C-alpha positions in Angstrom: -14.3 2.7 35.8 -17.6 0.6 35.3 -20.5 1.6 33.1 -24.1 0.0 33.5 -26.3 0.3 30.4 -29.6 -1.5 29.4 -30.4 -2.5 26.1 -33.6 -0.8 24.5 -34.5 -3.9 22.3 -32.7 -6.9 20.9 -31.6 -6.1 17.6 -34.2 -8.8 15.6 -37.0 -6.5 17.4 -35.6 -3.3 15.2 -34.6 -4.3 12.2 -37.2 -6.0 9.8 -36.2 -9.0 7.7 -36.8 -7.3 4.6 -34.3 -4.0 6.0 -30.9 -4.1 4.5 -27.9 -2.5 6.8 -25.0 -1.1 4.9 -21.8 -0.1 6.1 -20.9 3.5 5.1 -19.2 3.7 2.0 -16.1 5.5 3.4 -15.6 7.6 6.9 -14.5 10.7 7.0 -10.7 11.1 7.7 -10.1 11.1 11.4 -7.3 12.5 13.3 -6.5 9.5 15.6 -4.2 9.5 18.7 -2.7 5.8 19.3 -0.8 4.8 22.3 0.7 1.2 21.9 4.2 0.1 23.8 4.7 -2.5 21.6 6.5 -1.4 18.2 5.2 -4.0 15.9 1.5 -3.5 16.9 1.8 0.1 16.9 3.5 0.1 13.3 0.8 -2.1 12.2 -2.5 -0.3 13.7 -0.9 3.1 12.4 -0.2 1.5 8.7 -4.0 0.1 8.8 -5.4 3.4 9.8 -3.3 5.7 7.6 -4.2 3.4 4.5 -7.6 3.9 5.2 -7.4 7.7 4.7 -7.0 8.8 8.6 -4.0 10.6 10.2 -2.4 8.7 13.0 -0.3 10.0 15.8 1.4 7.0 17.3 3.2 7.3 20.8 4.7 4.3 23.0 3.3 5.3 26.4 0.5 6.9 28.4 2.5 9.7 29.3 3.1 10.5 25.7 -0.1 9.9 25.2 -1.4 12.8 27.5 1.2 15.2 26.1 0.0 14.7 22.8 -3.4 15.2 23.5 -2.9 18.5 25.5 -0.8 19.7 22.2 -3.5 18.5 19.6 -7.2 17.9 19.1 -7.7 14.1 18.1 -11.1 12.8 16.9 -10.5 9.0 18.6 -8.0 7.8 21.0 -6.9 4.5 21.0 -5.0 3.6 24.1 -3.5 -0.1 24.9 -4.1 -0.8 28.6 -1.3 -3.0 29.3 
């Protein structure tokens, strides 16, 4: 699908020169569905996310991703498009 959006303002118009933007110290742990067909990539991404405190369900293909999504609730899905 195609999604067309318009930006409200340029970032420089929104953030003043004195403003300091800080990343959150830590995110709330998420339940993540990861669908990736390459074994090495799936392992590495799952390991990185797990080290950040997230719970990862990693599957090899779209069919398994659909099955997992029907069986469990996830906060985020990372889906490989190829």
